[in-house]
OpenMM code with the backbone's topology and positions (N, CA, C; nanometers):
from openmm import Vec3, app, unit

residues = "MET PRO VAL THR ASP GLN ASN ARG ARG PRO LEU SER LEU PHE MET THR THR GLY GLN VAL SER ASN TYR THR GLY ALA SER VAL LEU GLN ASP SER LEU PRO ALA ALA GLN TRP MET LEU GLY ASP ARG GLY TYR ASP ALA ASP TRP PHE ARG ASP PRO TRP LYS ARG LYS GLY".split()
positions = [
    Vec3(-1.2175, 1.3395, -0.7964),
    Vec3(-1.1107, 1.3240, -0.6959),
    Vec3(-1.1200, 1.4550, -0.6134),
    Vec3(-1.1762, 1.4471, -0.4928),
    Vec3(-1.1809, 1.5768, -0.4149),
    Vec3(-1.0522, 1.5993, -0.3192),
    Vec3(-1.0184, 1.7219, -0.2936),
    Vec3(-0.9239, 1.7387, -0.1928),
    Vec3(-1.0097, 1.8281, -0.0788),
    Vec3(-0.9870, 1.7810, 0.0361),
    Vec3(-1.0674, 1.8424, 0.1506),
    Vec3(-0.9668, 1.8892, 0.2570),
    Vec3(-1.0213, 1.9756, 0.3607),
    Vec3(-0.9452, 2.0267, 0.4659),
    Vec3(-0.9752, 1.9136, 0.5758),
    Vec3(-0.9285, 1.9451, 0.6971),
    Vec3(-0.9398, 1.8447, 0.8054),
    Vec3(-1.0889, 1.8356, 0.8520),
    Vec3(-1.1723, 1.9281, 0.8132),
    Vec3(-1.3234, 1.9381, 0.8580),
    Vec3(-1.4124, 1.8740, 0.7316),
    Vec3(-1.3331, 1.8103, 0.6304),
    Vec3(-1.4025, 1.7517, 0.5089),
    Vec3(-1.4677, 1.8548, 0.4254),
    Vec3(-1.4209, 1.9730, 0.4488),
    Vec3(-1.4759, 2.0916, 0.3350),
    Vec3(-1.3915, 2.0791, 0.2329),
    Vec3(-1.4570, 2.0799, 0.1089),
    Vec3(-1.3887, 2.0742, -0.0152),
    Vec3(-1.2957, 2.1930, -0.0622),
    Vec3(-1.1771, 2.1796, -0.0841),
    Vec3(-1.0954, 2.2746, -0.1338),
    Vec3(-1.0644, 2.2641, -0.2936),
    Vec3(-1.0613, 2.1549, -0.3528),
    Vec3(-1.0449, 2.1449, -0.4940),
    Vec3(-1.1057, 1.9951, -0.5381),
    Vec3(-1.1489, 2.0119, -0.6542),
    Vec3(-1.2344, 1.8960, -0.7247),
    Vec3(-1.1821, 1.8839, -0.8521),
    Vec3(-1.1438, 1.7569, -0.9094),
    Vec3(-1.1241, 1.7325, -1.0385),
    Vec3(-1.1937, 1.6320, -1.0941),
    Vec3(-1.2700, 1.6361, -1.1820),
    Vec3(-1.3775, 1.5289, -1.2148),
    Vec3(-1.3477, 1.4964, -1.3711),
    Vec3(-1.3409, 1.3562, -1.3830),
    Vec3(-1.3088, 1.2862, -1.4997),
    Vec3(-1.4080, 1.2098, -1.5552),
    Vec3(-1.3961, 1.1622, -1.6757),
    Vec3(-1.5012, 1.0791, -1.7217),
    Vec3(-1.4743, 0.9387, -1.6635),
    Vec3(-1.5657, 0.8453, -1.6742),
    Vec3(-1.5819, 0.7138, -1.6143),
    Vec3(-1.4651, 0.6303, -1.6177),
    Vec3(-1.3981, 0.6107, -1.7219),
    Vec3(-1.2885, 0.5233, -1.7312),
    Vec3(-1.1495, 0.5830, -1.7226),
    Vec3(-1.1364, 0.6914, -1.6630),
    Vec3(-1.0179, 0.7584, -1.6431),
    Vec3(-0.9543, 0.7478, -1.5244),
    Vec3(-0.8283, 0.7149, -1.5092),
    Vec3(-0.7734, 0.6836, -1.3844),
    Vec3(-0.7665, 0.7940, -1.2910),
    Vec3(-0.7645, 0.7773, -1.1550),
    Vec3(-0.7480, 0.8814, -1.0617),
    Vec3(-0.6228, 0.9431, -1.0622),
    Vec3(-0.5216, 0.8800, -1.1124),
    Vec3(-0.4024, 0.9329, -1.1121),
    Vec3(-0.3978, 1.0612, -1.1980),
    Vec3(-0.4795, 1.0663, -1.2971),
    Vec3(-0.4854, 1.1914, -1.3908),
    Vec3(-0.5257, 1.3166, -1.2968),
    Vec3(-0.6191, 1.2969, -1.2156),
    Vec3(-0.6693, 1.4178, -1.1310),
    Vec3(-0.5707, 1.4323, -1.0019),
    Vec3(-0.5143, 1.3306, -0.9672),
    Vec3(-0.4067, 1.3431, -0.8619),
    Vec3(-0.2958, 1.4252, -0.9216),
    Vec3(-0.2412, 1.3977, -1.0329),
    Vec3(-0.1224, 1.4775, -1.0939),
    Vec3(-0.1714, 1.6211, -1.1177),
    Vec3(-0.2874, 1.6460, -1.1654),
    Vec3(-0.3371, 1.7862, -1.1997),
    Vec3(-0.3493, 1.8730, -1.0700),
    Vec3(-0.4100, 1.8020, -0.9619),
    Vec3(-0.4283, 1.8767, -0.8350),
    Vec3(-0.3066, 1.8991, -0.7440),
    Vec3(-0.2047, 1.8295, -0.7626),
    Vec3(-0.0957, 1.8088, -0.6758),
    Vec3(-0.0242, 1.9475, -0.6653),
    Vec3(-0.0036, 2.0015, -0.7650),
    Vec3(0.0806, 2.1292, -0.7621),
    Vec3(-0.0073, 2.2514, -0.6912),
    Vec3(-0.1358, 2.2421, -0.6838),
    Vec3(-0.2110, 2.3445, -0.6195),
    Vec3(-0.2558, 2.3167, -0.4806),
    Vec3(-0.1981, 2.2033, -0.4049),
    Vec3(-0.2443, 2.1715, -0.2929),
    Vec3(-0.1712, 2.2497, -0.1676),
    Vec3(-0.2509, 2.2902, -0.0770),
    Vec3(-0.1805, 2.3639, 0.0316),
    Vec3(-0.0783, 2.2817, 0.1136),
    Vec3(-0.0122, 2.3535, 0.2016),
    Vec3(0.0972, 2.2805, 0.2832),
    Vec3(0.0116, 2.1969, 0.3820),
    Vec3(0.0501, 2.0806, 0.4139),
    Vec3(-0.0082, 1.9993, 0.5197),
    Vec3(0.0810, 1.9153, 0.5959),
    Vec3(0.0335, 1.8836, 0.7131),
    Vec3(0.1277, 1.7994, 0.7955),
    Vec3(0.1034, 1.6477, 0.7633),
    Vec3(-0.0120, 1.6100, 0.7180),
    Vec3(-0.0360, 1.4717, 0.6869),
    Vec3(-0.1343, 1.4787, 0.5590),
    Vec3(-0.1268, 1.3548, 0.5100),
    Vec3(-0.2234, 1.3236, 0.3967),
    Vec3(-0.2675, 1.2009, 0.4104),
    Vec3(-0.4137, 1.1701, 0.3668),
    Vec3(-0.4798, 1.0616, 0.3834),
    Vec3(-0.5107, 1.0003, 0.2375),
    Vec3(-0.4606, 0.8860, 0.2061),
    Vec3(-0.5029, 0.8415, 0.0614),
    Vec3(-0.4801, 0.6928, 0.0771),
    Vec3(-0.5380, 0.6251, -0.0301),
    Vec3(-0.5180, 0.4779, -0.0305),
    Vec3(-0.3919, 0.4267, -0.0826),
    Vec3(-0.3687, 0.2984, -0.0760),
    Vec3(-0.2516, 0.2449, -0.1354),
    Vec3(-0.2095, 0.2743, -0.2655),
    Vec3(-0.2991, 0.3126, -0.3461),
    Vec3(-0.2966, 0.3376, -0.5008),
    Vec3(-0.2097, 0.4424, -0.5084),
    Vec3(-0.1941, 0.5319, -0.4110),
    Vec3(-0.1372, 0.6685, -0.4304),
    Vec3(0.0256, 0.6424, -0.3492),
    Vec3(0.0581, 0.5432, -0.3364),
    Vec3(0.1875, 0.5042, -0.2810),
    Vec3(0.2728, 0.4840, -0.3695),
    Vec3(0.3107, 0.6025, -0.4568),
    Vec3(0.4073, 0.5784, -0.5571),
    Vec3(0.5115, 0.6983, -0.5701),
    Vec3(0.6382, 0.6687, -0.6071),
    Vec3(0.7349, 0.7816, -0.6108),
    Vec3(0.6879, 0.9121, -0.6830),
    Vec3(0.6242, 0.8983, -0.7836),
    Vec3(0.5928, 1.0077, -0.8600),
    Vec3(0.4844, 1.1024, -0.7800),
    Vec3(0.4125, 1.0369, -0.6925),
    Vec3(0.3205, 1.1139, -0.6073),
    Vec3(0.3751, 1.1612, -0.4810),
    Vec3(0.4705, 1.0993, -0.4325),
    Vec3(0.5130, 1.1326, -0.2983),
    Vec3(0.6415, 1.2209, -0.3138),
    Vec3(0.7137, 1.2224, -0.4079),
    Vec3(0.8436, 1.3012, -0.4234),
    Vec3(0.8084, 1.4518, -0.4236),
    Vec3(0.7064, 1.4947, -0.4863),
    Vec3(0.6706, 1.6500, -0.4707),
    Vec3(0.6371, 1.6803, -0.3174),
    Vec3(0.5797, 1.5953, -0.2591),
    Vec3(0.5325, 1.6299, -0.1318),
    Vec3(0.6650, 1.6463, -0.0380),
    Vec3(0.7557, 1.5510, -0.0697),
    Vec3(0.8882, 1.5635, 0.0128),
    Vec3(0.9597, 1.6833, -0.0292),
    Vec3(0.9468, 1.7336, -0.1508),
    Vec3(1.0183, 1.8518, -0.1808),
    Vec3(0.9548, 1.9774, -0.1208),
    Vec3(0.8340, 1.9640, -0.0943),
    Vec3(0.7531, 2.0777, -0.0284),
    Vec3(0.7767, 2.0765, 0.1166),
    Vec3(0.8241, 1.9697, 0.1611),
    Vec3(0.8490, 1.9708, 0.3157),
    Vec3(0.7398, 1.9242, 0.3867),
] * unit.nanometer
topology = app.Topology()
chain = topology.addChain("A")
for resn in residues:
    res = topology.addResidue(resn, chain)
    for name in ("N", "CA", "C"):
        topology.addAtom(name, app.Element.getBySymbol(name[0]), res)
């Protein structure tokens, strides 16, 4: 799971084994993400546990 800036340059990367859910990487990387005005992700990340920390960051 990569985290990139608006120019698609990598900021963070979390690699897992083949059968591990992307939620594992998302939860690990979430606290280290920089402030952002928007985030692009698929519907799989439309969950309260993922969105609530972003709301708290403002």
